[in-house]
PDB file with SEQRES, HELIX, SHEET and CRYST1 records, atoms N, CA, C and O in Angstrom:
SEQRES   1 A   76  UNK UNK UNK UNK UNK UNK UNK UNK UNK UNK UNK UNK UNK          
SEQRES   2 A   76  UNK UNK UNK UNK UNK UNK UNK UNK UNK UNK UNK UNK UNK          
SEQRES   3 A   76  UNK UNK UNK UNK UNK UNK UNK UNK UNK UNK UNK UNK UNK          
SEQRES   4 A   76  UNK UNK UNK UNK UNK UNK UNK UNK UNK UNK UNK UNK UNK          
SEQRES   5 A   76  UNK UNK UNK UNK UNK UNK UNK UNK UNK UNK UNK UNK UNK          
SEQRES   6 A   76  UNK UNK UNK UNK UNK UNK UNK UNK UNK UNK UNK                  
HELIX    1 AA1 UNK A    4  UNK A   11  1                                   8    
HELIX    2 AA2 UNK A   18  UNK A   28  1                                  11    
HELIX    3 AA3 UNK A   35  UNK A   42  1                                   8    
HELIX    4 AA4 UNK A   58  UNK A   67  1                                  10    
CRYST1    1.000    1.000    1.000  90.00  90.00  90.00 P 1           1          
ATOM      1  N   UNK A   1      -6.424  14.785  15.545  1.00  0.00           N  
ATOM      2  CA  UNK A   1      -6.062  13.976  16.685  1.00  0.00           C  
ATOM      3  C   UNK A   1      -6.924  14.471  17.833  1.00  0.00           C  
ATOM      4  O   UNK A   1      -7.118  15.667  18.050  1.00  0.00           O  
ATOM      5  N   UNK A   2      -7.435  13.467  18.564  1.00  0.00           N  
ATOM      6  CA  UNK A   2      -8.312  13.770  19.694  1.00  0.00           C  
ATOM      7  C   UNK A   2      -7.671  13.374  21.060  1.00  0.00           C  
ATOM      8  O   UNK A   2      -8.073  13.843  22.124  1.00  0.00           O  
ATOM      9  N   UNK A   3      -6.689  12.518  20.963  1.00  0.00           N  
ATOM     10  CA  UNK A   3      -6.178  12.037  22.332  1.00  0.00           C  
ATOM     11  C   UNK A   3      -4.657  12.164  22.348  1.00  0.00           C  
ATOM     12  O   UNK A   3      -3.992  12.000  21.325  1.00  0.00           O  
ATOM     13  N   UNK A   4      -4.123  12.461  23.539  1.00  0.00           N  
ATOM     14  CA  UNK A   4      -2.693  12.605  23.624  1.00  0.00           C  
ATOM     15  C   UNK A   4      -1.920  11.377  23.164  1.00  0.00           C  
ATOM     16  O   UNK A   4      -0.808  11.503  22.651  1.00  0.00           O  
ATOM     17  N   UNK A   5      -2.503  10.178  23.344  1.00  0.00           N  
ATOM     18  CA  UNK A   5      -1.815   8.990  22.862  1.00  0.00           C  
ATOM     19  C   UNK A   5      -1.520   9.035  21.368  1.00  0.00           C  
ATOM     20  O   UNK A   5      -0.488   8.534  20.922  1.00  0.00           O  
ATOM     21  N   UNK A   6      -2.447   9.650  20.573  1.00  0.00           N  
ATOM     22  CA  UNK A   6      -2.228   9.755  19.187  1.00  0.00           C  
ATOM     23  C   UNK A   6      -0.996  10.657  18.894  1.00  0.00           C  
ATOM     24  O   UNK A   6      -0.125  10.319  18.093  1.00  0.00           O  
ATOM     25  N   UNK A   7      -0.975  11.807  19.580  1.00  0.00           N  
ATOM     26  CA  UNK A   7       0.150  12.830  19.395  1.00  0.00           C  
ATOM     27  C   UNK A   7       1.447  12.163  19.885  1.00  0.00           C  
ATOM     28  O   UNK A   7       2.463  12.245  19.195  1.00  0.00           O  
ATOM     29  N   UNK A   8       1.442  11.523  21.024  1.00  0.00           N  
ATOM     30  CA  UNK A   8       2.608  10.941  21.581  1.00  0.00           C  
ATOM     31  C   UNK A   8       3.141   9.692  20.722  1.00  0.00           C  
ATOM     32  O   UNK A   8       4.330   9.376  20.698  1.00  0.00           O  
ATOM     33  N   UNK A   9       2.155   9.034  20.036  1.00  0.00           N  
ATOM     34  CA  UNK A   9       2.595   7.948  19.252  1.00  0.00           C  
ATOM     35  C   UNK A   9       3.479   8.326  18.049  1.00  0.00           C  
ATOM     36  O   UNK A   9       4.309   7.532  17.607  1.00  0.00           O  
ATOM     37  N   UNK A  10       3.285   9.566  17.520  1.00  0.00           N  
ATOM     38  CA  UNK A  10       4.043  10.050  16.407  1.00  0.00           C  
ATOM     39  C   UNK A  10       5.147  10.974  16.768  1.00  0.00           C  
ATOM     40  O   UNK A  10       6.004  11.246  15.927  1.00  0.00           O  
ATOM     41  N   UNK A  11       5.185  11.514  18.059  1.00  0.00           N  
ATOM     42  CA  UNK A  11       6.231  12.450  18.330  1.00  0.00           C  
ATOM     43  C   UNK A  11       7.144  11.944  19.486  1.00  0.00           C  
ATOM     44  O   UNK A  11       7.810  12.733  20.157  1.00  0.00           O  
ATOM     45  N   UNK A  12       7.150  10.642  19.689  1.00  0.00           N  
ATOM     46  CA  UNK A  12       8.055   9.993  20.607  1.00  0.00           C  
ATOM     47  C   UNK A  12       8.706   8.808  19.977  1.00  0.00           C  
ATOM     48  O   UNK A  12       8.515   8.527  18.794  1.00  0.00           O  
ATOM     49  N   UNK A  13       9.507   8.086  20.800  1.00  0.00           N  
ATOM     50  CA  UNK A  13      10.188   6.924  20.228  1.00  0.00           C  
ATOM     51  C   UNK A  13       9.206   5.703  20.144  1.00  0.00           C  
ATOM     52  O   UNK A  13       9.598   4.598  19.768  1.00  0.00           O  
ATOM     53  N   UNK A  14       7.948   5.951  20.503  1.00  0.00           N  
ATOM     54  CA  UNK A  14       6.911   4.883  20.287  1.00  0.00           C  
ATOM     55  C   UNK A  14       6.835   4.454  18.869  1.00  0.00           C  
ATOM     56  O   UNK A  14       6.724   3.267  18.565  1.00  0.00           O  
ATOM     57  N   UNK A  15       6.897   5.477  17.943  1.00  0.00           N  
ATOM     58  CA  UNK A  15       6.822   5.199  16.485  1.00  0.00           C  
ATOM     59  C   UNK A  15       8.192   4.607  16.047  1.00  0.00           C  
ATOM     60  O   UNK A  15       9.231   5.266  16.087  1.00  0.00           O  
ATOM     61  N   UNK A  16       8.124   3.379  15.646  1.00  0.00           N  
ATOM     62  CA  UNK A  16       9.394   2.647  15.309  1.00  0.00           C  
ATOM     63  C   UNK A  16       9.697   2.969  13.834  1.00  0.00           C  
ATOM     64  O   UNK A  16       8.792   2.775  13.023  1.00  0.00           O  
ATOM     65  N   UNK A  17      10.807   3.412  13.434  1.00  0.00           N  
ATOM     66  CA  UNK A  17      11.182   3.726  12.015  1.00  0.00           C  
ATOM     67  C   UNK A  17      11.122   2.394  11.181  1.00  0.00           C  
ATOM     68  O   UNK A  17      11.548   1.330  11.629  1.00  0.00           O  
ATOM     69  N   UNK A  18      10.594   2.525  10.001  1.00  0.00           N  
ATOM     70  CA  UNK A  18      10.440   1.303   9.148  1.00  0.00           C  
ATOM     71  C   UNK A  18      11.741   0.523   8.927  1.00  0.00           C  
ATOM     72  O   UNK A  18      11.732  -0.707   8.886  1.00  0.00           O  
ATOM     73  N   UNK A  19      12.872   1.255   8.785  1.00  0.00           N  
ATOM     74  CA  UNK A  19      14.126   0.598   8.572  1.00  0.00           C  
ATOM     75  C   UNK A  19      14.574  -0.250   9.823  1.00  0.00           C  
ATOM     76  O   UNK A  19      15.296  -1.234   9.662  1.00  0.00           O  
ATOM     77  N   UNK A  20      14.175   0.108  10.966  1.00  0.00           N  
ATOM     78  CA  UNK A  20      14.418  -0.697  12.163  1.00  0.00           C  
ATOM     79  C   UNK A  20      13.543  -1.906  12.150  1.00  0.00           C  
ATOM     80  O   UNK A  20      14.010  -3.005  12.449  1.00  0.00           O  
ATOM     81  N   UNK A  21      12.334  -1.752  11.826  1.00  0.00           N  
ATOM     82  CA  UNK A  21      11.460  -2.864  11.725  1.00  0.00           C  
ATOM     83  C   UNK A  21      11.933  -3.893  10.682  1.00  0.00           C  
ATOM     84  O   UNK A  21      11.930  -5.096  10.944  1.00  0.00           O  
ATOM     85  N   UNK A  22      12.326  -3.420   9.537  1.00  0.00           N  
ATOM     86  CA  UNK A  22      12.817  -4.351   8.521  1.00  0.00           C  
ATOM     87  C   UNK A  22      14.100  -5.055   8.990  1.00  0.00           C  
ATOM     88  O   UNK A  22      14.248  -6.261   8.791  1.00  0.00           O  
ATOM     89  N   UNK A  23      15.000  -4.329   9.593  1.00  0.00           N  
ATOM     90  CA  UNK A  23      16.291  -4.933  10.063  1.00  0.00           C  
ATOM     91  C   UNK A  23      15.931  -6.001  11.123  1.00  0.00           C  
ATOM     92  O   UNK A  23      16.461  -7.110  11.066  1.00  0.00           O  
ATOM     93  N   UNK A  24      15.075  -5.698  12.048  1.00  0.00           N  
ATOM     94  CA  UNK A  24      14.748  -6.771  13.096  1.00  0.00           C  
ATOM     95  C   UNK A  24      14.070  -7.973  12.449  1.00  0.00           C  
ATOM     96  O   UNK A  24      14.368  -9.111  12.811  1.00  0.00           O  
ATOM     97  N   UNK A  25      13.165  -7.744  11.500  1.00  0.00           N  
ATOM     98  CA  UNK A  25      12.548  -8.853  10.783  1.00  0.00           C  
ATOM     99  C   UNK A  25      13.573  -9.687  10.037  1.00  0.00           C  
ATOM    100  O   UNK A  25      13.499 -10.915  10.046  1.00  0.00           O  
ATOM    101  N   UNK A  26      14.499  -9.050   9.411  1.00  0.00           N  
ATOM    102  CA  UNK A  26      15.549  -9.823   8.658  1.00  0.00           C  
ATOM    103  C   UNK A  26      16.486 -10.559   9.538  1.00  0.00           C  
ATOM    104  O   UNK A  26      16.969 -11.640   9.201  1.00  0.00           O  
ATOM    105  N   UNK A  27      16.762  -9.936  10.742  1.00  0.00           N  
ATOM    106  CA  UNK A  27      17.777 -10.622  11.617  1.00  0.00           C  
ATOM    107  C   UNK A  27      17.192 -11.613  12.562  1.00  0.00           C  
ATOM    108  O   UNK A  27      17.851 -12.606  12.869  1.00  0.00           O  
ATOM    109  N   UNK A  28      15.977 -11.409  13.055  1.00  0.00           N  
ATOM    110  CA  UNK A  28      15.361 -12.327  14.042  1.00  0.00           C  
ATOM    111  C   UNK A  28      14.049 -12.935  13.643  1.00  0.00           C  
ATOM    112  O   UNK A  28      13.545 -13.867  14.270  1.00  0.00           O  
ATOM    113  N   UNK A  29      13.485 -12.354  12.530  1.00  0.00           N  
ATOM    114  CA  UNK A  29      12.144 -12.918  12.090  1.00  0.00           C  
ATOM    115  C   UNK A  29      11.001 -12.309  12.813  1.00  0.00           C  
ATOM    116  O   UNK A  29       9.853 -12.668  12.553  1.00  0.00           O  
ATOM    117  N   UNK A  30      11.273 -11.348  13.762  1.00  0.00           N  
ATOM    118  CA  UNK A  30      10.136 -10.688  14.471  1.00  0.00           C  
ATOM    119  C   UNK A  30      10.597  -9.393  15.002  1.00  0.00           C  
ATOM    120  O   UNK A  30      11.796  -9.125  15.080  1.00  0.00           O  
ATOM    121  N   UNK A  31       9.623  -8.552  15.384  1.00  0.00           N  
ATOM    122  CA  UNK A  31       9.886  -7.242  16.028  1.00  0.00           C  
ATOM    123  C   UNK A  31       9.396  -7.418  17.443  1.00  0.00           C  
ATOM    124  O   UNK A  31       8.281  -7.870  17.704  1.00  0.00           O  
ATOM    125  N   UNK A  32      10.285  -7.039  18.346  1.00  0.00           N  
ATOM    126  CA  UNK A  32       9.940  -7.127  19.840  1.00  0.00           C  
ATOM    127  C   UNK A  32       9.716  -5.705  20.286  1.00  0.00           C  
ATOM    128  O   UNK A  32      10.412  -4.773  19.884  1.00  0.00           O  
ATOM    129  N   UNK A  33       8.660  -5.568  21.179  1.00  0.00           N  
ATOM    130  CA  UNK A  33       8.256  -4.277  21.709  1.00  0.00           C  
ATOM    131  C   UNK A  33       8.116  -4.510  23.175  1.00  0.00           C  
ATOM    132  O   UNK A  33       7.513  -5.492  23.606  1.00  0.00           O  
ATOM    133  N   UNK A  34       8.685  -3.590  23.965  1.00  0.00           N  
ATOM    134  CA  UNK A  34       8.484  -3.558  25.391  1.00  0.00           C  
ATOM    135  C   UNK A  34       7.170  -2.866  25.643  1.00  0.00           C  
ATOM    136  O   UNK A  34       7.123  -1.636  25.610  1.00  0.00           O  
ATOM    137  N   UNK A  35       6.057  -3.621  25.903  1.00  0.00           N  
ATOM    138  CA  UNK A  35       4.748  -3.056  25.969  1.00  0.00           C  
ATOM    139  C   UNK A  35       4.581  -2.117  27.089  1.00  0.00           C  
ATOM    140  O   UNK A  35       3.882  -1.118  26.920  1.00  0.00           O  
ATOM    141  N   UNK A  36       5.149  -2.337  28.205  1.00  0.00           N  
ATOM    142  CA  UNK A  36       5.093  -1.438  29.348  1.00  0.00           C  
ATOM    143  C   UNK A  36       5.693  -0.037  28.999  1.00  0.00           C  
ATOM    144  O   UNK A  36       5.113   1.018  29.253  1.00  0.00           O  
ATOM    145  N   UNK A  37       6.878  -0.130  28.408  1.00  0.00           N  
ATOM    146  CA  UNK A  37       7.532   1.149  28.063  1.00  0.00           C  
ATOM    147  C   UNK A  37       6.787   1.834  26.940  1.00  0.00           C  
ATOM    148  O   UNK A  37       6.742   3.064  26.931  1.00  0.00           O  
ATOM    149  N   UNK A  38       6.227   1.158  26.037  1.00  0.00           N  
ATOM    150  CA  UNK A  38       5.389   1.789  24.956  1.00  0.00           C  
ATOM    151  C   UNK A  38       4.262   2.465  25.560  1.00  0.00           C  
ATOM    152  O   UNK A  38       3.994   3.604  25.175  1.00  0.00           O  
ATOM    153  N   UNK A  39       3.533   1.881  26.501  1.00  0.00           N  
ATOM    154  CA  UNK A  39       2.331   2.425  27.175  1.00  0.00           C  
ATOM    155  C   UNK A  39       2.775   3.739  27.974  1.00  0.00           C  
ATOM    156  O   UNK A  39       2.068   4.746  27.996  1.00  0.00           O  
ATOM    157  N   UNK A  40       3.911   3.649  28.579  1.00  0.00           N  
ATOM    158  CA  UNK A  40       4.434   4.879  29.262  1.00  0.00           C  
ATOM    159  C   UNK A  40       4.619   6.030  28.303  1.00  0.00           C  
ATOM    160  O   UNK A  40       4.323   7.178  28.638  1.00  0.00           O  
ATOM    161  N   UNK A  41       5.092   5.741  27.145  1.00  0.00           N  
ATOM    162  CA  UNK A  41       5.378   6.811  26.100  1.00  0.00           C  
ATOM    163  C   UNK A  41       4.074   7.409  25.698  1.00  0.00           C  
ATOM    164  O   UNK A  41       3.998   8.626  25.528  1.00  0.00           O  
ATOM    165  N   UNK A  42       3.013   6.608  25.530  1.00  0.00           N  
ATOM    166  CA  UNK A  42       1.713   7.055  25.137  1.00  0.00           C  
ATOM    167  C   UNK A  42       0.996   7.906  26.196  1.00  0.00           C  
ATOM    168  O   UNK A  42       0.181   8.766  25.863  1.00  0.00           O  
ATOM    169  N   UNK A  43       1.301   7.664  27.433  1.00  0.00           N  
ATOM    170  CA  UNK A  43       0.645   8.358  28.514  1.00  0.00           C  
ATOM    171  C   UNK A  43       1.352   9.585  29.049  1.00  0.00           C  
ATOM    172  O   UNK A  43       0.911  10.242  29.992  1.00  0.00           O  
ATOM    173  N   UNK A  44       2.513   9.869  28.375  1.00  0.00           N  
ATOM    174  CA  UNK A  44       3.265  11.116  28.707  1.00  0.00           C  
ATOM    175  C   UNK A  44       2.385  12.372  28.557  1.00  0.00           C  
ATOM    176  O   UNK A  44       1.431  12.361  27.779  1.00  0.00           O  
ATOM    177  N   UNK A  45       2.693  13.434  29.281  1.00  0.00           N  
ATOM    178  CA  UNK A  45       1.943  14.698  29.013  1.00  0.00           C  
ATOM    179  C   UNK A  45       2.255  15.189  27.626  1.00  0.00           C  
ATOM    180  O   UNK A  45       3.279  14.873  27.022  1.00  0.00           O  
ATOM    181  N   UNK A  46       1.284  16.007  27.139  1.00  0.00           N  
ATOM    182  CA  UNK A  46       1.502  16.615  25.788  1.00  0.00           C  
ATOM    183  C   UNK A  46       2.731  17.536  25.842  1.00  0.00           C  
ATOM    184  O   UNK A  46       2.935  18.273  26.806  1.00  0.00           O  
ATOM    185  N   UNK A  47       3.544  17.470  24.771  1.00  0.00           N  
ATOM    186  CA  UNK A  47       4.773  18.308  24.697  1.00  0.00           C  
ATOM    187  C   UNK A  47       4.939  18.750  23.267  1.00  0.00           C  
ATOM    188  O   UNK A  47       4.607  18.003  22.346  1.00  0.00           O  
ATOM    189  N   UNK A  48       5.409  19.858  23.076  1.00  0.00           N  
ATOM    190  CA  UNK A  48       5.807  20.364  21.731  1.00  0.00           C  
ATOM    191  C   UNK A  48       6.954  19.534  21.160  1.00  0.00           C  
ATOM    192  O   UNK A  48       7.977  19.382  21.827  1.00  0.00           O  
ATOM    193  N   UNK A  49       6.821  19.002  19.972  1.00  0.00           N  
ATOM    194  CA  UNK A  49       7.860  18.196  19.414  1.00  0.00           C  
ATOM    195  C   UNK A  49       9.060  19.059  18.892  1.00  0.00           C  
ATOM    196  O   UNK A  49      10.092  18.516  18.497  1.00  0.00           O  
ATOM    197  N   UNK A  50       8.902  20.361  18.903  1.00  0.00           N  
ATOM    198  CA  UNK A  50      10.022  21.251  18.499  1.00  0.00           C  
ATOM    199  C   UNK A  50      10.851  21.650  19.704  1.00  0.00           C  
ATOM    200  O   UNK A  50      12.046  21.359  19.768  1.00  0.00           O  
ATOM    201  N   UNK A  51      10.220  22.316  20.657  1.00  0.00           N  
ATOM    202  CA  UNK A  51      10.965  22.881  21.727  1.00  0.00           C  
ATOM    203  C   UNK A  51      10.812  22.103  23.085  1.00  0.00           C  
ATOM    204  O   UNK A  51      11.550  22.369  24.033  1.00  0.00           O  
ATOM    205  N   UNK A  52       9.885  21.185  23.153  1.00  0.00           N  
ATOM    206  CA  UNK A  52       9.701  20.338  24.369  1.00  0.00           C  
ATOM    207  C   UNK A  52       8.852  20.964  25.413  1.00  0.00           C  
ATOM    208  O   UNK A  52       8.731  20.416  26.509  1.00  0.00           O  
ATOM    209  N   UNK A  53       8.234  22.127  25.121  1.00  0.00           N  
ATOM    210  CA  UNK A  53       7.367  22.827  26.111  1.00  0.00           C  
ATOM    211  C   UNK A  53       6.130  21.930  26.433  1.00  0.00           C  
ATOM    212  O   UNK A  53       5.509  21.397  25.514  1.00  0.00           O  
ATOM    213  N   UNK A  54       5.794  21.774  27.657  1.00  0.00           N  
ATOM    214  CA  UNK A  54       4.624  21.031  28.101  1.00  0.00           C  
ATOM    215  C   UNK A  54       3.340  21.904  28.019  1.00  0.00           C  
ATOM    216  O   UNK A  54       3.312  23.079  28.385  1.00  0.00           O  
ATOM    217  N   UNK A  55       2.324  21.257  27.528  1.00  0.00           N  
ATOM    218  CA  UNK A  55       1.024  21.945  27.471  1.00  0.00           C  
ATOM    219  C   UNK A  55      -0.080  21.117  28.049  1.00  0.00           C  
ATOM    220  O   UNK A  55       0.046  19.897  28.146  1.00  0.00           O  
ATOM    221  N   UNK A  56      -1.197  21.770  28.450  1.00  0.00           N  
ATOM    222  CA  UNK A  56      -2.198  21.037  29.190  1.00  0.00           C  
ATOM    223  C   UNK A  56      -3.216  20.300  28.305  1.00  0.00           C  
ATOM    224  O   UNK A  56      -3.774  19.285  28.722  1.00  0.00           O  
ATOM    225  N   UNK A  57      -3.459  20.810  27.082  1.00  0.00           N  
ATOM    226  CA  UNK A  57      -4.490  20.166  26.224  1.00  0.00           C  
ATOM    227  C   UNK A  57      -4.275  20.443  24.750  1.00  0.00           C  
ATOM    228  O   UNK A  57      -3.371  21.199  24.396  1.00  0.00           O  
ATOM    229  N   UNK A  58      -5.064  19.863  23.897  1.00  0.00           N  
ATOM    230  CA  UNK A  58      -4.833  20.104  22.529  1.00  0.00           C  
ATOM    231  C   UNK A  58      -5.040  21.552  21.973  1.00  0.00           C  
ATOM    232  O   UNK A  58      -4.251  22.005  21.144  1.00  0.00           O  
ATOM    233  N   UNK A  59      -6.100  22.272  22.432  1.00  0.00           N  
ATOM    234  CA  UNK A  59      -6.154  23.637  22.048  1.00  0.00           C  
ATOM    235  C   UNK A  59      -4.935  24.438  22.367  1.00  0.00           C  
ATOM    236  O   UNK A  59      -4.503  25.258  21.557  1.00  0.00           O  
ATOM    237  N   UNK A  60      -4.346  24.219  23.566  1.00  0.00           N  
ATOM    238  CA  UNK A  60      -3.201  24.919  23.892  1.00  0.00           C  
ATOM    239  C   UNK A  60      -1.963  24.460  23.176  1.00  0.00           C  
ATOM    240  O   UNK A  60      -1.063  25.274  22.968  1.00  0.00           O  
ATOM    241  N   UNK A  61      -1.853  23.162  22.770  1.00  0.00           N  
ATOM    242  CA  UNK A  61      -0.835  22.602  21.900  1.00  0.00           C  
ATOM    243  C   UNK A  61      -0.918  23.318  20.550  1.00  0.00           C  
ATOM    244  O   UNK A  61       0.103  23.802  20.062  1.00  0.00           O  
ATOM    245  N   UNK A  62      -2.114  23.401  19.924  1.00  0.00           N  
ATOM    246  CA  UNK A  62      -2.250  23.967  18.665  1.00  0.00           C  
ATOM    247  C   UNK A  62      -1.872  25.430  18.639  1.00  0.00           C  
ATOM    248  O   UNK A  62      -1.288  25.918  17.672  1.00  0.00           O  
ATOM    249  N   UNK A  63      -2.206  26.117  19.696  1.00  0.00           N  
ATOM    250  CA  UNK A  63      -1.842  27.547  19.847  1.00  0.00           C  
ATOM    251  C   UNK A  63      -0.323  27.685  19.981  1.00  0.00           C  
ATOM    252  O   UNK A  63       0.283  28.540  19.334  1.00  0.00           O  
ATOM    253  N   UNK A  64       0.262  26.888  20.779  1.00  0.00           N  
ATOM    254  CA  UNK A  64       1.742  26.885  20.962  1.00  0.00           C  
ATOM    255  C   UNK A  64       2.406  26.598  19.644  1.00  0.00           C  
ATOM    256  O   UNK A  64       3.339  27.302  19.260  1.00  0.00           O  
ATOM    257  N   UNK A  65       1.946  25.571  18.932  1.00  0.00           N  
ATOM    258  CA  UNK A  65       2.642  25.139  17.646  1.00  0.00           C  
ATOM    259  C   UNK A  65       2.542  26.307  16.635  1.00  0.00           C  
ATOM    260  O   UNK A  65       3.486  26.526  15.877  1.00  0.00           O  
ATOM    261  N   UNK A  66       1.464  27.033  16.607  1.00  0.00           N  
ATOM    262  CA  UNK A  66       1.324  28.177  15.709  1.00  0.00           C  
ATOM    263  C   UNK A  66       2.382  29.237  15.976  1.00  0.00           C  
ATOM    264  O   UNK A  66       2.785  29.961  15.066  1.00  0.00           O  
ATOM    265  N   UNK A  67       2.823  29.326  17.201  1.00  0.00           N  
ATOM    266  CA  UNK A  67       3.747  30.398  17.655  1.00  0.00           C  
ATOM    267  C   UNK A  67       5.190  29.927  17.906  1.00  0.00           C  
ATOM    268  O   UNK A  67       6.094  30.752  18.042  1.00  0.00           O  
ATOM    269  N   UNK A  68       5.403  28.618  17.968  1.00  0.00           N  
ATOM    270  CA  UNK A  68       6.729  28.076  18.312  1.00  0.00           C  
ATOM    271  C   UNK A  68       7.731  28.474  17.195  1.00  0.00           C  
ATOM    272  O   UNK A  68       7.491  28.289  16.002  1.00  0.00           O  
ATOM    273  N   UNK A  69       8.812  29.006  17.644  1.00  0.00           N  
ATOM    274  CA  UNK A  69       9.887  29.425  16.686  1.00  0.00           C  
ATOM    275  C   UNK A  69      11.071  28.424  16.734  1.00  0.00           C  
ATOM    276  O   UNK A  69      12.058  28.655  16.035  1.00  0.00           O  
ATOM    277  N   UNK A  70      11.023  27.377  17.487  1.00  0.00           N  
ATOM    278  CA  UNK A  70      12.083  26.447  17.598  1.00  0.00           C  
ATOM    279  C   UNK A  70      12.163  25.711  16.285  1.00  0.00           C  
ATOM    280  O   UNK A  70      11.109  25.405  15.727  1.00  0.00           O  
ATOM    281  N   UNK A  71      13.338  25.397  15.739  1.00  0.00           N  
ATOM    282  CA  UNK A  71      13.390  24.589  14.508  1.00  0.00           C  
ATOM    283  C   UNK A  71      12.889  23.126  14.736  1.00  0.00           C  
ATOM    284  O   UNK A  71      13.015  22.548  15.815  1.00  0.00           O  
ATOM    285  N   UNK A  72      12.309  22.577  13.623  1.00  0.00           N  
ATOM    286  CA  UNK A  72      11.799  21.234  13.751  1.00  0.00           C  
ATOM    287  C   UNK A  72      13.076  20.312  14.069  1.00  0.00           C  
ATOM    288  O   UNK A  72      14.207  20.644  13.715  1.00  0.00           O  
ATOM    289  N   UNK A  73      12.809  19.171  14.741  1.00  0.00           N  
ATOM    290  CA  UNK A  73      13.963  18.290  15.056  1.00  0.00           C  
ATOM    291  C   UNK A  73      14.424  17.649  13.793  1.00  0.00           C  
ATOM    292  O   UNK A  73      13.659  17.446  12.850  1.00  0.00           O  
ATOM    293  N   UNK A  74      15.724  17.325  13.788  1.00  0.00           N  
ATOM    294  CA  UNK A  74      16.339  16.649  12.630  1.00  0.00           C  
ATOM    295  C   UNK A  74      16.295  15.127  12.883  1.00  0.00           C  
ATOM    296  O   UNK A  74      16.757  14.614  13.902  1.00  0.00           O  
ATOM    297  N   UNK A  75      15.709  14.448  11.888  1.00  0.00           N  
ATOM    298  CA  UNK A  75      15.594  13.041  11.937  1.00  0.00           C  
ATOM    299  C   UNK A  75      16.995  12.379  11.873  1.00  0.00           C  
ATOM    300  O   UNK A  75      17.815  12.762  11.038  1.00  0.00           O  
ATOM    301  N   UNK A  76      17.258  11.431  12.714  1.00  0.00           N  
ATOM    302  CA  UNK A  76      18.533  10.809  12.706  1.00  0.00           C  
ATOM    303  C   UNK A  76      18.514   9.466  12.060  1.00  0.00           C  
ATOM    304  O   UNK A  76      19.550   8.805  11.979  1.00  0.00           O  
TER     305      UNK A  76                                                      
END                                                                             
């Protein structure tokens, strides 16, 4: 990953679970996305997906992830 939008795309609610996509398609025939809210999620500062610590850049994020002892989040 080279850009924070890539990290944020997979570690925030920007990434829509496939079961939600399927359910929306079956019920309404389309998936609706609030584009402004999605863009805000992608522009958020870098944060650890485990403990939520903010970091300034990818090298610092990688260093933090190597040392973070917080348990991974549980998918709901």
